[in-house]
KEDRENTOR-348844 format. One record per atom (N, C-alpha, C): residue in one letter; atom name; x negated, y negated, z. Coordinates in Angstrom, 2 decimals. Each point is the difference from the previous one (the first is absolute). Layout:
["A", "CA", [X, Y, Z]],
...
END
This chain:
["M", "N", [-79.37, -70.58, 128.88]],
["M", "CA", [0.97, -1.01, 0.31]],
["M", "C", [-0.42, -1.32, -0.67]],
["I", "N", [0.95, -0.69, -0.57]],
["I", "CA", [-0.24, -1.29, -0.63]],
["I", "C", [0.51, -1.08, 0.94]],
["K", "N", [-0.88, -0.96, 0.25]],
["K", "CA", [0.37, -1.12, 0.88]],
["K", "C", [0.13, -1.26, -0.82]],
["K", "N", [0.91, -0.84, 0.43]],
["K", "CA", [0.09, -1.33, -0.62]],
["K", "C", [-1.08, -0.90, 0.54]],
["K", "N", [-0.50, -0.85, -0.84]],
["K", "CA", [-1.01, -0.92, 0.41]],
["K", "C", [0.64, -1.09, 0.86]],
["S", "N", [-0.56, -0.21, 1.16]],
["S", "CA", [0.55, -1.02, 0.90]],
["S", "C", [-0.27, -1.39, -0.58]],
["S", "N", [0.97, -0.87, 0.15]],
["S", "CA", [-0.15, -1.34, -0.53]],
["S", "C", [-1.02, -0.84, 0.78]],
["D", "N", [-0.36, 0.47, 1.19]],
["D", "CA", [-0.97, -0.75, 0.80]],
["D", "C", [-1.42, 0.54, -0.12]],
["E", "N", [-0.21, 0.94, -0.93]],
["E", "CA", [-1.36, 0.50, -0.20]],
["E", "C", [-0.87, -1.05, -0.67]],
["K", "N", [-1.23, -0.06, 0.42]],
["K", "CA", [-0.95, -0.97, -0.58]],
["K", "C", [-0.58, 0.54, -1.28]],
["I", "N", [-0.42, -0.92, -0.86]],
["I", "CA", [-0.67, 0.35, -1.24]],
["I", "C", [-1.50, 0.10, 0.29]],
["H", "N", [-0.60, 1.13, -0.32]],
["H", "CA", [-1.45, 0.21, 0.22]],
["H", "C", [-0.72, -0.30, -1.30]],
["I", "N", [-1.01, -0.89, 0.08]],
["I", "CA", [-0.75, -0.41, -1.17]],
["I", "C", [-1.49, 0.16, 0.27]],
["D", "N", [-0.66, 0.80, -0.84]],
["D", "CA", [-1.46, 0.18, 0.08]],
["D", "C", [-0.66, -1.04, -0.89]],
["L", "N", [-0.62, -0.99, 0.61]],
["L", "CA", [-0.61, -1.09, -0.77]],
["L", "C", [-1.20, 0.44, -0.80]],
["T", "N", [-0.57, 1.20, 0.28]],
["T", "CA", [-1.18, 0.45, -0.73]],
["T", "C", [0.40, 0.77, -1.27]],
["G", "N", [1.25, 0.32, -0.16]],
["G", "CA", [0.46, 0.75, -1.16]],
["G", "C", [0.73, -0.90, -0.99]],
["P", "N", [0.64, 0.60, -0.98]],
["P", "CA", [0.72, -0.75, -1.01]],
["P", "C", [1.13, -0.86, 0.56]],
["D", "N", [0.57, 0.43, 1.13]],
["D", "CA", [1.07, -0.79, 0.62]],
["D", "C", [-0.54, -1.28, 0.66]],
["G", "N", [-1.31, -0.12, 0.07]],
["G", "CA", [-0.61, -1.18, 0.60]],
["G", "C", [-0.25, -1.12, -1.00]],
["S", "N", [0.37, 0.21, -1.26]],
["S", "CA", [-0.22, -1.05, -1.00]],
["S", "C", [0.89, -1.21, 0.30]],
["A", "N", [-0.47, -1.17, -0.38]],
["A", "CA", [0.76, -1.23, 0.23]],
["A", "C", [1.37, 0.08, -0.67]],
["Y", "N", [0.06, 0.57, -1.18]],
["Y", "CA", [1.28, 0.12, -0.71]],
["Y", "C", [1.00, 0.86, 0.75]],
["F", "N", [-0.48, 1.11, 0.56]],
["F", "CA", [0.88, 0.87, 0.78]],
["F", "C", [0.49, -0.70, 1.26]],
["L", "N", [-0.92, -0.67, 0.70]],
["L", "CA", [0.37, -0.69, 1.23]],
["L", "C", [0.98, -1.13, -0.25]],
["L", "N", [-0.16, -0.70, -1.10]],
["L", "CA", [0.96, -1.05, -0.37]],
["L", "C", [1.37, 0.61, -0.27]],
["G", "N", [0.02, 1.16, -0.63]],
["G", "CA", [1.26, 0.69, -0.28]],
["G", "C", [0.70, 0.42, 1.28]],
["V", "N", [-0.76, 0.51, 0.96]],
["V", "CA", [0.57, 0.39, 1.30]],
["V", "C", [0.56, -1.24, 0.69]],
["A", "N", [-0.76, -1.08, -0.03]],
["A", "CA", [0.43, -1.22, 0.66]],
["A", "C", [1.28, -0.53, -0.64]],
["K", "N", [0.08, 0.04, -1.33]],
["K", "CA", [1.20, -0.48, -0.67]],
["K", "C", [1.22, 0.84, 0.38]],
["R", "N", [-0.18, 1.31, -0.02]],
["R", "CA", [1.12, 0.89, 0.35]],
["R", "C", [0.45, -0.22, 1.43]],
["L", "N", [-0.95, -0.11, 0.92]],
["L", "CA", [0.38, -0.23, 1.40]],
["L", "C", [0.63, -1.38, 0.20]],
["S", "N", [-0.50, -0.99, -0.73]],
["S", "CA", [0.58, -1.34, 0.10]],
["S", "C", [1.48, 0.02, -0.37]],
["I", "N", [0.30, 0.68, -1.08]],
["I", "CA", [1.39, 0.09, -0.45]],
["I", "C", [0.84, 0.78, 1.02]],
["Q", "N", [-0.53, 1.12, 0.47]],
["Q", "CA", [0.74, 0.83, 0.96]],
["Q", "C", [0.26, -0.72, 1.32]],
["L", "N", [-0.97, -0.83, 0.42]],
["L", "CA", [0.09, -0.67, 1.29]],
["L", "C", [0.53, -1.41, -0.09]],
["G", "N", [0.28, -0.47, -1.21]],
["G", "CA", [0.52, -1.35, -0.18]],
["G", "C", [-1.01, -1.10, 0.27]],
["K", "N", [-1.28, 0.29, -0.27]],
["K", "CA", [-1.05, -0.99, 0.21]],
["K", "C", [-0.22, -0.81, -1.29]],
["D", "N", [-0.64, -1.14, 0.14]],
["D", "CA", [-0.28, -0.89, -1.12]],
["D", "C", [-1.19, 0.53, -0.81]],
["W", "N", [0.30, 0.76, -1.08]],
["W", "CA", [-1.04, 0.63, -0.80]],
["W", "C", [-0.92, -1.02, -0.64]],
["D", "N", [0.55, -1.10, -0.50]],
["D", "CA", [-0.85, -1.00, -0.69]],
["D", "C", [-1.08, -0.55, 0.95]],
["N", "N", [0.38, -0.29, 1.23]],
["N", "CA", [-0.96, -0.50, 0.97]],
["N", "C", [-1.04, 1.04, 0.34]],
["I", "N", [0.45, 1.23, 0.25]],
["I", "CA", [-0.94, 1.08, 0.36]],
["I", "C", [-0.94, 0.29, -1.17]],
["N", "N", [0.53, 0.04, -1.21]],
["N", "CA", [-0.79, 0.24, -1.20]],
["N", "C", [-1.07, -1.08, -0.16]],
["R", "N", [0.38, -1.25, 0.18]],
["R", "CA", [-0.95, -1.10, -0.11]],
["R", "C", [-1.10, 0.13, 1.04]],
["R", "N", [0.36, 0.31, 1.23]],
["R", "CA", [-1.00, 0.15, 1.07]],
["R", "C", [-0.92, 1.18, -0.26]],
["M", "N", [0.55, 1.11, -0.47]],
["M", "CA", [-0.83, 1.18, -0.28]],
["M", "C", [-1.00, -0.25, -1.11]],
["K", "N", [0.38, -0.80, -0.99]],
["K", "CA", [-0.87, -0.28, -1.15]],
["K", "C", [-0.90, -1.23, 0.20]],
["S", "N", [0.09, -0.66, 1.17]],
["S", "CA", [-0.74, -1.23, 0.20]],
["S", "C", [-1.46, 0.20, 0.38]],
["G", "N", [-0.41, 1.26, 0.14]],
["G", "CA", [-1.38, 0.25, 0.40]],
["G", "C", [-0.52, 1.27, -0.64]],
["N", "N", [-0.92, 0.64, 0.68]],
["N", "CA", [-0.60, 1.22, -0.51]],
["N", "C", [0.80, 1.23, 0.47]],
["Y", "N", [-0.52, 1.18, -0.26]],
["Y", "CA", [0.69, 1.24, 0.37]],
["Y", "C", [0.25, 0.09, 1.50]],
["N", "N", [-0.99, -0.42, 0.79]],
["N", "CA", [0.18, 0.06, 1.46]],
["N", "C", [1.16, -0.89, 0.45]],
["N", "N", [0.14, -1.15, -0.60]],
["N", "CA", [1.12, -0.89, 0.32]],
["N", "C", [1.32, 0.69, -0.37]],
["L", "N", [0.05, 0.66, -1.13]],
["L", "CA", [1.20, 0.71, -0.43]],
["L", "C", [0.41, 1.02, 1.07]],
["V", "N", [-0.96, 0.76, 0.49]],
["V", "CA", [0.26, 1.02, 1.01]],
["V", "C", [0.45, -0.63, 1.32]],
["I", "N", [-0.62, -1.10, 0.38]],
["I", "CA", [0.35, -0.67, 1.23]],
["I", "C", [1.45, -0.51, -0.04]],
["V", "N", [0.38, -0.64, -1.11]],
["V", "CA", [1.37, -0.48, -0.13]],
["V", "C", [0.98, 1.17, -0.02]],
["L", "N", [-0.33, 1.07, -0.68]],
["L", "CA", [0.85, 1.19, -0.01]],
["L", "C", [0.22, 0.51, 1.42]],
["E", "N", [-1.07, 0.09, 0.76]],
["E", "CA", [0.11, 0.45, 1.38]],
["E", "C", [0.81, -0.95, 0.86]],
["E", "N", [-0.20, -1.31, -0.18]],
["E", "CA", [0.73, -0.99, 0.79]],
["E", "C", [1.50, 0.10, -0.29]],
["E", "N", [0.35, 0.12, -1.25]],
["E", "CA", [1.40, 0.00, -0.40]],
["E", "C", [0.71, 1.33, 0.22]],
["F", "N", [-0.71, 1.09, -0.20]],
["F", "CA", [0.66, 1.31, -0.01]],
["F", "C", [-0.63, 1.02, 0.93]],
["G", "N", [-0.81, -0.45, 0.94]],
["G", "CA", [-0.67, 0.89, 0.94]],
["G", "C", [0.92, 0.92, 0.77]],
["D", "N", [1.24, -0.41, 0.20]],
["D", "CA", [0.97, 0.87, 0.70]],
["D", "C", [0.51, 1.12, -0.89]],
["H", "N", [-0.27, -0.08, -1.29]],
["H", "CA", [0.56, 0.94, -0.96]],
["H", "C", [-1.04, 0.83, -0.75]],
["I", "N", [-1.26, -0.33, 0.19]],
["I", "CA", [-1.07, 0.71, -0.73]],
["I", "C", [-1.14, 0.39, 0.95]],
["I", "N", [-0.74, 0.99, -0.41]],
["I", "CA", [-1.25, 0.38, 0.67]],
["I", "C", [-1.07, 0.03, -1.07]],
["L", "N", [-1.06, -0.77, 0.19]],
["L", "CA", [-1.10, -0.10, -0.95]],
["L", "C", [-1.20, 0.79, 0.52]],
["Y", "N", [-0.62, 0.75, -0.89]],
["Y", "CA", [-1.20, 0.76, 0.32]],
["Y", "C", [-1.15, -0.49, -0.86]],
["K", "N", [-1.21, -0.17, 0.62]],
["K", "CA", [-1.14, -0.36, -0.81]],
["K", "C", [-1.20, 0.82, 0.35]],
END
């Protein structure tokens, strides 16, 4: 049986693998920003204003309802 993906399913991201790269996380954030109507420029600036840990913190703050991060 083939099921449709529910629109309320969260995105699972393993931070220890290739999906944990800063470039991938920025791409996820940009896509979600557009889908959710959030201010991408502000989020992008905040994510890039510090180190990798800051990037992950901002991602979680902004999109924690839509993603699950594993480390």
